[in-house]
VMD Tcl script that draws the C-alpha trace (Angstrom):
set ca {
  {-51.73 -130.78 32.41}
  {-54.26 -128.73 30.40}
  {-56.07 -130.26 27.60}
  {-58.17 -128.89 24.80}
  {-60.64 -130.45 22.24}
  {-62.60 -129.91 19.06}
  {-66.17 -131.36 18.90}
  {-68.07 -131.89 15.53}
  {-71.44 -132.73 14.51}
  {-71.69 -135.06 11.54}
  {-75.21 -135.57 9.86}
  {-75.58 -138.39 7.43}
  {-78.75 -138.76 5.21}
  {-80.25 -142.14 5.49}
  {-82.95 -144.00 3.40}
  {-82.65 -141.50 0.36}
  {-81.80 -142.13 -3.38}
  {-78.42 -140.87 -2.33}
  {-77.82 -143.28 0.68}
  {-76.23 -146.26 -1.26}
  {-73.79 -143.82 -2.99}
  {-72.58 -142.35 0.22}
  {-69.24 -143.49 1.75}
  {-70.16 -142.73 5.27}
  {-73.32 -144.91 6.15}
  {-72.83 -145.54 9.90}
  {-70.67 -145.38 12.96}
  {-68.52 -148.22 11.81}
  {-67.77 -146.62 8.46}
  {-66.86 -143.14 10.05}
  {-64.58 -145.12 12.71}
  {-62.81 -146.92 9.69}
  {-62.07 -143.81 7.74}
  {-60.52 -141.84 10.78}
  {-59.02 -144.73 12.72}
  {-55.50 -143.78 11.85}
  {-55.81 -140.13 11.97}
  {-55.21 -139.60 15.87}
  {-55.37 -141.80 18.93}
  {-57.83 -139.85 21.03}
  {-61.10 -139.59 19.03}
  {-64.63 -140.28 20.55}
  {-67.83 -140.92 18.39}
  {-71.15 -140.93 19.68}
  {-74.24 -141.88 17.78}
  {-77.31 -139.78 18.29}
  {-81.11 -140.21 17.40}
  {-82.33 -140.03 13.66}
  {-84.66 -137.02 13.07}
  {-87.62 -136.37 10.95}
  {-85.35 -135.36 7.99}
  {-84.18 -138.80 7.82}
  {-80.62 -137.90 9.02}
  {-78.51 -139.49 11.43}
  {-76.40 -137.55 13.70}
  {-72.91 -138.32 15.39}
  {-70.79 -136.35 17.65}
  {-67.01 -136.65 17.07}
  {-64.75 -135.28 19.58}
  {-60.90 -135.21 19.31}
  {-58.77 -133.93 22.31}
  {-55.03 -133.67 23.34}
  {-52.88 -132.43 26.16}
  {-51.08 -129.10 25.88}
  {-47.28 -129.45 25.48}
  {-45.43 -126.49 27.18}
  {-48.57 -124.47 26.76}
  {-48.64 -125.00 23.12}
  {-51.01 -127.01 20.77}
  {-49.03 -130.18 19.18}
  {-48.82 -130.02 15.51}
  {-50.14 -133.52 15.48}
  {-53.48 -132.48 16.96}
  {-53.69 -129.33 14.53}
  {-53.05 -131.66 11.52}
  {-55.62 -134.41 12.74}
  {-58.19 -131.69 12.95}
  {-57.64 -130.47 9.57}
  {-57.82 -133.91 8.22}
  {-61.28 -134.50 9.92}
  {-62.74 -131.35 8.43}
  {-61.41 -132.21 4.97}
  {-62.97 -135.78 5.14}
  {-66.29 -134.61 6.00}
  {-66.24 -131.39 4.06}
  {-69.77 -131.13 2.37}
  {-68.45 -129.94 -0.92}
  {-66.06 -132.78 -1.37}
  {-68.99 -135.38 -0.44}
  {-71.29 -134.11 -3.11}
  {-71.85 -136.77 -5.76}
  {-73.64 -136.45 -9.05}
  {-75.83 -139.54 -9.70}
  {-78.63 -140.72 -12.32}
  {-81.92 -141.82 -10.97}
  {-82.73 -144.72 -13.18}
  {-86.46 -144.32 -12.88}
  {-86.42 -140.71 -13.73}
  {-83.43 -140.52 -15.89}
  {-82.10 -137.44 -14.32}
  {-79.13 -136.35 -12.43}
  {-79.31 -135.39 -8.82}
  {-76.80 -134.03 -6.38}
  {-76.10 -136.31 -3.55}
  {-74.83 -134.35 -0.50}
  {-74.94 -137.11 2.12}
  {-72.54 -135.83 4.74}
  {-72.27 -132.66 6.47}
  {-70.07 -131.55 9.47}
  {-70.51 -128.55 11.88}
  {-68.09 -127.48 14.40}
  {-69.81 -127.46 17.90}
  {-66.77 -126.41 19.91}
  {-63.44 -125.13 18.40}
  {-60.79 -125.66 21.25}
  {-57.98 -124.52 18.94}
  {-59.61 -121.12 18.54}
  {-60.58 -120.95 22.05}
  {-57.09 -121.40 23.19}
  {-55.54 -118.81 20.79}
  {-58.36 -116.33 21.82}
  {-57.62 -116.90 25.35}
  {-53.90 -116.30 25.04}
  {-54.38 -113.38 22.57}
  {-56.69 -111.64 25.03}
  {-53.99 -112.10 27.73}
  {-51.56 -110.02 25.44}
  {-53.94 -107.54 24.35}
  {-55.17 -106.95 27.98}
  {-51.65 -106.22 29.14}
  {-50.93 -103.97 26.24}
  {-54.02 -101.96 27.08}
  {-53.67 -101.70 30.73}
  {-49.85 -101.25 31.01}
  {-50.23 -98.45 28.34}
  {-52.97 -96.74 30.51}
  {-50.74 -97.20 33.51}
  {-47.56 -95.73 32.00}
  {-49.37 -92.62 30.85}
  {-51.38 -92.16 34.08}
  {-48.15 -92.75 36.25}
  {-45.95 -90.47 34.07}
  {-48.62 -87.68 34.07}
  {-49.41 -87.90 37.87}
  {-45.61 -87.98 38.94}
  {-44.60 -85.21 36.38}
  {-47.55 -83.10 36.00}
  {-49.27 -83.31 39.43}
  {-52.10 -85.12 40.87}
  {-54.69 -82.89 39.27}
  {-53.04 -83.01 35.83}
  {-56.24 -84.01 33.83}
  {-58.17 -81.05 33.08}
  {-61.76 -81.22 33.83}
  {-61.42 -84.58 35.66}
  {-59.92 -83.32 38.92}
  {-60.61 -84.55 42.46}
  {-63.31 -82.16 42.99}
  {-65.30 -83.75 40.23}
  {-64.57 -87.26 41.61}
  {-65.72 -86.34 45.21}
  {-68.93 -84.68 44.22}
  {-69.88 -87.57 41.78}
  {-69.00 -90.43 44.28}
  {-68.67 -92.63 41.51}
  {-69.87 -96.29 41.78}
  {-68.03 -99.26 41.94}
  {-67.44 -99.98 38.32}
  {-66.22 -96.47 37.63}
  {-62.48 -96.23 36.96}
  {-59.72 -94.11 38.67}
  {-60.07 -91.58 36.04}
  {-61.31 -91.22 32.47}
  {-58.18 -92.25 30.96}
  {-59.23 -95.68 31.94}
  {-62.33 -95.39 30.05}
  {-61.03 -94.69 26.67}
  {-61.51 -97.27 23.88}
  {-58.41 -99.04 22.90}
  {-58.15 -97.21 19.54}
  {-58.66 -93.69 21.22}
  {-55.78 -94.73 23.70}
  {-53.56 -95.32 20.80}
  {-54.41 -91.80 19.54}
  {-52.97 -90.28 22.89}
  {-49.69 -92.15 22.11}
  {-49.13 -91.65 18.44}
  {-51.00 -88.60 17.14}
  {-49.10 -85.38 16.84}
  {-50.12 -82.32 18.81}
  {-49.35 -78.76 19.42}
  {-49.55 -77.45 15.95}
  {-50.65 -74.15 16.80}
  {-47.66 -73.64 19.29}
  {-45.34 -75.21 16.80}
  {-46.35 -72.56 13.99}
  {-45.85 -69.77 16.38}
  {-42.58 -71.12 17.31}
  {-41.50 -71.45 13.55}
  {-42.60 -68.01 12.77}
  {-40.76 -66.62 15.80}
  {-37.46 -68.48 14.54}
  {-37.90 -67.26 10.99}
  {-38.36 -63.64 12.43}
  {-35.16 -64.12 14.26}
  {-33.28 -65.21 11.30}
  {-34.47 -62.31 9.26}
  {-33.27 -59.93 11.69}
  {-29.92 -61.45 11.88}
  {-30.16 -61.65 8.03}
  {-29.66 -65.53 8.04}
  {-30.73 -67.49 5.17}
  {-31.83 -70.87 6.82}
  {-32.90 -72.46 9.93}
  {-31.15 -75.58 11.17}
  {-32.36 -79.04 10.80}
  {-31.72 -79.53 14.49}
  {-33.78 -76.40 15.48}
  {-36.67 -77.56 13.15}
  {-36.84 -81.03 14.75}
  {-37.03 -79.33 18.23}
  {-39.91 -77.06 17.48}
  {-41.94 -79.19 15.15}
  {-44.94 -80.83 16.60}
  {-44.54 -84.32 18.16}
  {-46.37 -87.25 19.63}
  {-46.37 -88.28 23.17}
  {-43.95 -91.06 22.29}
  {-41.61 -88.86 20.32}
  {-41.60 -86.36 23.21}
  {-41.16 -88.51 26.11}
  {-40.16 -92.03 25.00}
  {-38.58 -91.87 21.50}
  {-37.50 -95.48 21.61}
  {-40.89 -96.57 21.78}
  {-41.79 -95.02 18.44}
  {-40.51 -98.03 16.28}
  {-41.22 -101.69 17.19}
  {-40.01 -104.47 15.04}
  {-39.08 -101.82 12.66}
  {-42.41 -100.55 12.03}
  {-44.07 -97.26 13.08}
  {-46.11 -97.45 16.25}
  {-49.24 -95.99 14.80}
  {-49.40 -98.80 12.33}
  {-48.81 -101.33 14.88}
  {-51.58 -99.74 17.14}
  {-54.13 -99.82 14.48}
  {-53.34 -103.28 13.54}
  {-53.56 -104.48 17.11}
  {-56.94 -102.64 17.25}
  {-58.26 -104.78 14.35}
  {-56.79 -107.89 15.99}
  {-58.35 -106.88 19.36}
  {-61.59 -106.50 17.61}
  {-61.35 -110.04 16.00}
  {-60.87 -111.58 19.41}
  {-63.62 -109.44 21.20}
  {-66.04 -110.34 18.47}
  {-65.59 -114.11 18.88}
  {-64.20 -114.60 15.41}
  {-61.94 -117.64 14.52}
  {-58.44 -117.31 15.71}
  {-55.73 -119.45 14.21}
  {-52.17 -119.82 14.95}
  {-51.16 -117.11 12.30}
  {-53.39 -114.80 13.97}
  {-51.81 -115.49 17.46}
  {-48.42 -115.14 16.16}
  {-49.15 -111.70 14.66}
  {-50.55 -110.44 18.00}
  {-47.60 -111.84 19.85}
  {-45.25 -110.17 17.47}
  {-46.61 -106.78 18.23}
  {-47.81 -107.18 21.68}
  {-44.77 -108.54 23.43}
  {-42.34 -105.63 22.62}
  {-44.92 -102.97 23.72}
  {-45.48 -105.05 27.08}
  {-41.65 -105.38 27.44}
  {-40.88 -101.73 26.62}
  {-43.69 -100.44 28.79}
  {-42.47 -102.54 31.81}
  {-38.92 -101.12 31.33}
  {-39.99 -97.51 30.86}
  {-42.18 -97.44 34.12}
  {-38.76 -98.11 36.11}
  {-37.16 -95.20 34.30}
  {-39.92 -92.63 34.87}
  {-38.71 -91.54 38.25}
  {-35.48 -90.56 36.65}
  {-37.03 -88.33 34.08}
  {-37.30 -84.45 33.96}
  {-39.63 -83.57 31.30}
  {-39.96 -80.00 30.02}
  {-42.95 -78.33 31.77}
  {-43.99 -76.70 28.30}
  {-44.12 -80.28 26.89}
  {-46.19 -81.52 29.75}
  {-48.65 -78.68 29.37}
  {-49.03 -79.58 25.76}
  {-49.50 -83.20 26.49}
  {-52.26 -82.48 29.18}
  {-54.04 -80.57 26.74}
  {-53.70 -83.21 23.99}
  {-55.05 -85.83 26.46}
  {-57.92 -83.72 27.54}
  {-58.86 -82.93 24.02}
  {-58.60 -86.67 23.04}
  {-61.04 -87.40 26.14}
  {-63.52 -84.83 25.21}
  {-63.73 -85.70 21.60}
  {-64.35 -89.31 22.51}
  {-67.00 -88.29 24.94}
  {-68.52 -85.64 22.61}
  {-68.60 -87.17 19.35}
  {-69.61 -90.69 19.77}
  {-72.94 -92.01 19.52}
  {-74.49 -92.56 22.91}
  {-77.73 -94.04 21.94}
  {-77.01 -97.25 23.82}
  {-75.31 -95.62 26.70}
  {-76.01 -96.95 30.19}
  {-77.40 -94.45 32.51}
  {-75.72 -94.41 35.99}
  {-77.51 -93.24 38.90}
  {-75.87 -90.03 40.33}
  {-75.71 -89.27 43.92}
  {-78.15 -86.40 44.98}
  {-75.73 -83.95 47.24}
  {-78.13 -81.13 47.52}
  {-78.92 -79.74 50.99}
  {-81.83 -77.54 52.22}
  {-79.13 -74.68 52.69}
  {-77.60 -74.92 49.26}
  {-78.85 -75.25 45.72}
  {-76.80 -76.79 42.92}
  {-76.41 -76.42 39.34}
  {-77.29 -79.36 37.00}
  {-76.77 -79.77 33.25}
  {-79.92 -81.61 32.18}
  {-80.43 -83.30 28.69}
  {-83.36 -82.31 26.59}
  {-83.72 -85.90 25.00}
  {-82.86 -84.43 21.74}
  {-81.48 -87.73 20.57}
  {-84.84 -89.56 21.04}
  {-87.62 -86.85 20.60}
  {-86.83 -83.53 18.69}
  {-90.07 -82.05 20.02}
  {-89.43 -82.86 23.86}
  {-87.44 -79.69 24.18}
  {-89.98 -77.22 22.78}
  {-92.53 -78.84 25.07}
  {-90.40 -77.85 27.85}
  {-89.69 -74.41 26.82}
  {-93.24 -73.74 25.93}
  {-94.67 -75.25 29.21}
  {-91.77 -74.26 31.58}
  {-90.70 -77.49 32.94}
  {-87.81 -79.85 32.89}
  {-88.46 -83.50 32.04}
  {-86.94 -86.80 31.85}
  {-88.31 -89.88 30.02}
  {-88.49 -93.60 29.97}
  {-85.70 -95.46 32.14}
  {-84.15 -92.14 32.84}
  {-87.32 -90.35 34.28}
  {-86.37 -90.88 38.01}
  {-83.53 -88.33 37.42}
  {-86.00 -85.54 37.91}
  {-86.27 -86.54 41.49}
  {-82.60 -85.54 41.92}
  {-83.72 -82.01 41.35}
  {-84.71 -79.84 44.38}
  {-86.45 -76.48 44.71}
  {-84.11 -73.77 43.88}
  {-81.75 -76.00 41.71}
  {-80.66 -74.14 38.69}
  {-81.14 -76.13 35.40}
  {-79.11 -75.66 32.32}
  {-80.98 -77.34 29.39}
  {-78.23 -79.16 27.47}
  {-79.36 -79.76 23.78}
  {-77.30 -82.23 21.92}
  {-75.50 -80.74 18.98}
  {-75.68 -77.31 20.37}
  {-74.74 -77.13 24.20}
  {-76.76 -74.95 26.66}
  {-79.65 -73.30 25.27}
  {-81.57 -71.98 28.47}
  {-81.38 -72.13 32.08}
  {-84.16 -72.12 34.62}
  {-84.70 -72.41 38.38}
  {-86.79 -75.32 39.87}
  {-89.84 -74.35 41.61}
  {-91.82 -77.76 42.16}
  {-91.19 -79.46 45.41}
  {-92.87 -82.68 44.11}
  {-92.51 -84.38 40.96}
  {-95.32 -84.40 38.45}
  {-95.15 -88.18 37.36}
  {-98.07 -87.69 34.75}
  {-99.00 -90.87 33.23}
  {-95.73 -92.43 34.27}
  {-93.80 -92.41 31.09}
  {-92.08 -89.09 32.01}
  {-91.39 -87.29 35.21}
  {-91.47 -83.50 35.27}
  {-90.77 -80.32 37.48}
  {-91.71 -76.87 36.62}
  {-89.16 -73.97 36.23}
  {-88.78 -70.42 35.94}
  {-86.67 -69.41 33.13}
  {-83.51 -67.32 34.08}
  {-82.64 -66.82 30.40}
  {-84.24 -65.93 27.18}
  {-86.39 -68.93 25.93}
  {-85.60 -70.18 22.51}
  {-88.46 -70.29 19.94}
  {-89.53 -73.48 18.54}
  {-87.15 -75.18 15.99}
  {-85.07 -71.92 16.25}
  {-82.08 -71.93 18.17}
  {-80.20 -68.69 17.59}
  {-77.75 -68.85 20.60}
  {-76.19 -71.59 22.74}
  {-73.16 -72.08 24.81}
  {-71.00 -74.80 23.26}
  {-69.23 -77.66 25.24}
  {-65.94 -75.83 24.74}
  {-67.37 -72.58 26.25}
  {-68.83 -74.66 29.21}
  {-65.54 -76.36 29.88}
  {-63.79 -72.90 29.82}
  {-66.11 -71.18 32.12}
  {-66.46 -74.08 34.84}
  {-62.96 -75.66 34.43}
  {-64.65 -78.85 34.48}
  {-65.60 -81.75 32.04}
  {-69.00 -83.62 32.44}
  {-70.58 -87.13 31.48}
  {-72.15 -85.89 28.42}
  {-73.60 -89.20 27.61}
  {-75.98 -88.97 30.57}
  {-79.42 -87.31 30.98}
  {-78.12 -85.68 34.26}
  {-74.53 -84.78 33.40}
  {-72.58 -84.95 36.42}
  {-70.75 -83.58 38.27}
  {-73.09 -81.14 39.83}
  {-71.88 -77.33 40.13}
  {-71.80 -75.72 43.56}
  {-73.73 -72.69 44.23}
  {-70.84 -70.49 43.37}
  {-70.06 -72.33 40.29}
  {-73.58 -72.20 39.28}
  {-73.79 -68.40 39.64}
  {-70.75 -68.00 37.75}
  {-71.83 -69.94 34.80}
  {-75.17 -68.26 34.92}
  {-73.58 -64.76 34.89}
  {-71.38 -65.86 31.89}
  {-74.24 -67.33 29.82}
  {-76.94 -64.72 30.17}
  {-75.22 -62.18 27.65}
  {-75.05 -65.02 25.10}
  {-78.62 -66.49 25.60}
  {-80.32 -63.17 26.54}
  {-82.28 -62.34 29.52}
  {-85.24 -63.96 30.77}
  {-87.46 -60.73 30.34}
  {-86.79 -60.52 26.72}
  {-88.95 -63.52 25.91}
  {-90.38 -64.77 29.25}
  {-92.66 -62.06 30.60}
}
mol new
graphics top color blue
foreach p $ca { graphics top sphere $p radius 0.5 }
foreach p [lrange $ca 0 end-1] q [lrange $ca 1 end] { graphics top cylinder $p $q radius 0.2 }
display resetview
């Protein structure tokens, strides 16, 4: 049978003017005070320190009953913490020699190990983990079976095959969303533009037929909806509350658990109240999915909505602490590749202008070795954070210039116009990049995989030269 315990450190000041006024002077006085509180309490005396304090450890333990903490144990822990509370043990006394009052805070208690909080945190995490991963599973399962294997725009099998992701990488990017952003996929309303067009169309029809109104039923059909409203309407309400509010509260509770904050019985009960219905309904819905026949138009809107959520999460977040993953160099001697390469704008605003002026591509610090993934003839698309692609060039160096060791470089011949210092007049946005390539990328990386094939590279280059300008406009 599993047991839990709380362990406390009790400090008593000794050999001071306050000492004779303190209720707890030694191990015996502590035992006398707590002897009737709980049967399983162990007290150990420690050495005295230089500050004239004597330390005791006090441990109280119990066996779980049906995987629950007994009320008697919870009550005993509260009593102990109350008995040794520092504020309750402060005394105001008069020192006869100096005829002045002093504060005697002779006893102090610190919690060394909170088994109650650990138990509730562990049980809470089990529930939140199920909510998070079952939710990902139902979205992934539904979209795979109803919209097809390559349902996720920009994250198809081609990208995965080229990237050859390492073990820690997930099945697809849906599994890399933060908990809060996962909720947005479920409850945020999407398809506003299409809905407005539908409403306009219906109003035009009604005017043509000289009708004064549109039915509520028709409006409900054409107004924008969330993923849950469209495909799982029963999911929208849990315990009489809207799903959006529940998910936001679960996000707050998840952060409490994740950040090692104190979890009590009330917090655990609240997590159970929201998590259990989601877990139960998700499991039931997984069984029903094979029987569902969703509208293709709704599926198309949903794919765009999920892709947009993923892209926003990737583009807008601050990746200053992002961990660089080493990509796989798939280049061969017979074929060049296209690479979106970061200009280091997040860390050094002048780095890009050095590259432009001296006609090289560079990587810095821990990411410097990525330069060695670039081969002669590879096409580099200089990606400048906050703008997108601002220039493109072809690698001419076979060997890496390692300089003083803080950065690695390779020379390039520019294939587009070169932007002037601190003046970026033209750029190709992330949205435009995705539109041209049909792909999405790991925007947080220095080397933004997936690589582009020769054909994809030529296509992107052809489309961006009219935007950025020809190389001979400035690079003569």
